[in-house]
N, C-alpha and C positions, 0 to 999 in steps of 0.2 A: 497274835496279830503282827504283821510285818508292814511297816510303812516305808515306801520308797520316796526319796527326796532328790531333787535336782540341786546338787551342791556346788555348781560351778561358780556362782557369784561369790562364794566365800573363798574360792581357791585362787585368789589373786594377791599380789604383793601390796598394792596400795589400797588399804581398807577405808572406804568411804561409803556413806549412804547404804545402798542395798547390800553391799558386801559386809558391812558391820552387822546389819540385820540378820543375814543368812548365817554368818559365823556365830553370832550370839545364840541363835536358835539351835544350831548344831551342837554347841557346847552344852546346852541344857539337855538336849535329847540324848547325848552320849551318856550323861549321868543317870538318865531315866531308863536306859536300855536294860532289858532283862528277858528271861525266857518267854514270857507272855507279851512282851512289847519290844519288838526288834525293829531295827532300822537298816535300810540299804541306801547308801549315799552314792548317787550316780555322778561320775565325773568324766570329762574328756581326757584329762591328764592325771598323772600321779598326784596324790594329795601332798600339799606343801607341809612343811614341818609344823606350822602353827595350827593346823587343823586338829580337832580332837583325835586322840589315838584310837586306832581300830581295836575292837574287842570281839568277843564271841557273838555278841548280839548287836553290835554297831559296826557295820562293815562297809568298806568302799568298793564300788564296782566300777572299773574303768571300761568305758565304752568308746573305743577309738572312732574318730570321724570329726572333721572340722566343719565342713560345709553342710548346712541344714541339719545339724546334729539333733536338735529337739524335734525335727519334723520327719527324719528318716531313721537315723542310727539308733536313737534312744527307743522309739516305738518298736523297732524290730527286736531289740533286746528284751523289752518288756513282754512282748508276745511269745518269744521263743522260750524265755525262762519261766514266766508265769509263777513268780514266787511271792509277789507282794499283794496286799489287800486293798491298799489305797495309795495314791500318789500325790505328793505335795510339791508344788512349785512356788518358791519364795519370791518370784519376780516376773509377773506378766506372761511369760511364755510357757506353754505346756506342750506335752507330746501331741502331735496332730491326731494320732490314734492311740488309744490306751485301753487295756483290757479290764481296768478297775476304775472306781470313782476317783475324780480329781478334785483337789482343793488348790486354789491359787490365791496369792496375795497380789493386790494391785496397789501400787504406791502413790501414783499420781497420774493425771491425764493432761499434763502440761502441753503435750503435743497437739491437742485440739485447740488450745488457746494461743500457742506460739509455734506454729508449724515451721516458721522460717528459721528457727533455731536448730533444726535437725537436718542432717543429710537426707537426700531423697530416699536412699535405700533403707536408712534407719527409720524414717517416718513411715514408710510403707509397712515395715515389720511391726512397728508399734501400733499402728492403726488396725492392721489386718490380723496379725498374730494375737494381739490382745483381744480383739473381737472374738476370734476363734476360742481363745482360752476362757473368756467369759461365758460363751455359749456352751462349751464342752464341760466346764467344771460343775460339779454338783453343789459346791459351796465356794463363796468368794470372801476373802478377808480384805477389808479396806483399812488403811492405817489411820484414817481420821474420818469424822462425819462428813467433812467436805469432800473427801475422795469418794465416799459412798454416794453422796449426792451426784457427783459427776458421772459415776458408773451408771446410775439410774438414768441420768439425763442423756448421755451419749450412746449408751448401748441398750437402752430400754429394758433394763434388767429388773426383774421383780425385787422389790425392797426386801422381802423375806429371805432371799437367796444370799444376802450380803450381811456379814457380821463385821462390826468395827472392833479392831484390836489395836490399841495404840502401841507405837514403837516403844521399846524400853530405853533405858539410859543407865549407864554405869559410870559413876564419877571416877576419873583417873586419879592416880596418886598426885598429890600436890608437888609442883616442880621445886627442885632444890634451889636454894639461894644462889649457888654458884651458876646454875643454868640460867636463872632469871638475869643475873648480872651479865652473863655471856650474851644472851639474846638482846637485851637492852643496848649493850655496847655495839653489837653487830649492826643494828639498825639506827644507832644514834638516837635512842629514845630515853625519856625519863618517865618515872612512875606517874600515871594519870595525866600525861600530857599528849596522849594519842587516842584516837577513835579507832576501833577495830571492826573489821568485817572478815568473816570466814565463810568461804563457799566458792563455787565455780564462777569464773568471770564470764558472764553472758548476759544478754539483754534483759531477760525476765527477772534477773536479780535486782534490776532497777538501780544500778550503780551510778547512773548519770545523776539521779536526784541526790544520792549520797555525796557524790563529788561536788556538785554545785552547792549543796548545803554546807559541806565542809569549807568550801571557798568563803562563804559568808561568815562562818564561825571563826575562821583563821584571820579575818580582818581585825577582830578584837582580841582573840587568843593567839598572839603572835608566835609563840613557840610550839604550838600544837602541830601534830602530824596525823595523817590518815594511813593506816596500815591495812592493806588488802591481801589476805591470805587465800590462796587457792589456785587450782590449775586453770589454764586458759581454755575457755569454752568457745561456743559459736559466736562469731562477730566480736571477738574481744578487742580487735583493733580500734573500734569506736571508743572504747573505754580509755585506751592509752592516748588516743588522739585528743580526747576531751581534757585529760590532764595536761597535755602539752599546750593546747589552745588557751587554757585558763592560767597558764604560767605556774603550775603547781608541781613541776618535776622534782623540786627539792623538798616538797612537803608530803607527797603521796608516795608510799613505798609498796612495791609489788614484790612479795616474797616468793611467789610460786607455791607449789605443794610443800608442806612442812610435816615432819614427824609429830605424833601426838604430844610428846613431851614439850616440844618447842612451841606448839600452838597453846598448850596449857600455860606456859610461861607468859605468853602475850596476853591471854585472857586475864591472868591474875594481876596484871599491872595496868590494864587499860582504863581510861576514864569511863568508857562505855562501849558496849557492843551494839552495832546497828545492822539489822537484817531488813532492808527495805523492799524485799521481794514483792513482785506482782502476783506470784503464784508459788506455793509450796505444798507438797503432799503432806509433809509433817513439820520439819524444821528442827532437827536435833541440835544444831549450833545454839539455838536459844537456851536449851537445857544445859549445854556445855558451859556457856557463859555464866549462867546463874550459879552453877556448881562451884565456880571459882570466884564468887562474890563480885561478879562484874555486872553492873546494871545493864538492862536490855531495852533497846528501842526497836520496834519492829512495825510492820505494816498491818493495818486493819484490813486484811484481805485473806482469802482462801482459808487455810487451816490454822494460820498463825495465832489468831485470838484463842483458838481451842487449846493450843499448847502453852501460850504465855499466860493466859488467865489474867488475874489481877496483879501479877508479878512483873509486868512489863508496861512500858509506855508505848502508845501507838500513834502512828502518823497516817494521814491520808496519803496513799502511795505517790500521787503526782504533785504533792504540795511541798515544795522546798522550804517555805517559811514555817510550815508545820513541823518539819524535821528540826529546823534551827531552834524553834521554841522548845521542843522536847529536850534537845541537847543542853540548852542553857538552863532548863529547869533542874537538871541534875547538878548544877553548881550549888544548889541549896543542899546543905549537908543533911538536913532532916529528910528531905525527899529521897536523897541518895541512900541513906541508911535504911529507910523504910522499904525501898525497892529491893535492896540487897537481901534484907531479912525475908521478904516475901518470896524471893527467888530461891533461896536455900530451902524453904518449905515446899515450894512448888516441885522441885526436882524429886522429892520423896514420893510423889504420886506416880512416877514412871520408873519401871524396873524391867530389865530383860527377863528376869525370872517370871514376873507376872505376865509379860507378853508371851513368853514361851509356853507357860502353863495354859493360858487361854487358847493359844494356837493349837497346842497338842490336843486339847479337849475337843475342839472343832474337828480336827482331823480324825480322831477316834470315833466321833459320832457319825462321820460321813461314810465310814467303811460299810 
């Protein structure tokens, strides 16, 4: 059996979200490759050094073409070569035409809820190309029950066509004390005197509520800071303006994108991690925080309760006072220790090996 895979999401330098998902699956698949189970990884460009090494049964196929790659250049190659038995797309877009059955992973449908956060050309592709992928695919993988529910709702997809496979999680190595000291010094932080957020800076992340809640907390916790880690997303200026209007410039820190080890250092020393999102397909930062013994507060919305379980505190997304109450609740040492303990147990339920095993089984059954 030969499985074809779109590997482009993994072939990027800054690994976040879908890129981490795709790379993690490829790493597992490369170890499983053998005579009777082979893989062909299709890329626009040469594979980067961190991708799994090519082998006799795990090969990269470079298909040149930038514009409409998945709609024109990839399908042409698949029809001309005709060497695979099934095609797997790890992220929404599939070949417009394909000579073999397709399996696709859908991560979230946030563009239906927050279309204003997307450029018009990107929104068009997400809505229409995902629709095409859902219709053309023999099997669909959803990363959460919430995502499955949305696929059924927006694309009128039969329930039995969709399988839920949770994303995995791999705990990174604990940061060294020297790195921790360096990062705390860089941002003028002290252990447990800051609240942490990790994710893209954009409206659906609900950062306005987090910033307003922090403003209230800082009135009593004078030395505390709010650290926002992540790249600038759609309409990020509103977030910067809010900080300025509330007079919090010296208390709110925007770090931009940071390497994994530096983010780990921040997780390990934070008072708590807050993900107040209005919508998430999965929410890997919740598990990251838990793995570093960082208490988690997140929204009671979309997939987040699925991922956090009983190991997180929850806020009503639009209720600033609710957030403040949850933050202050963590000042109780017993509450804090209990949440940390539950979090460390919670992350054990998610692994990339389990995710990849279940994904591979679905692909094999679809051929």
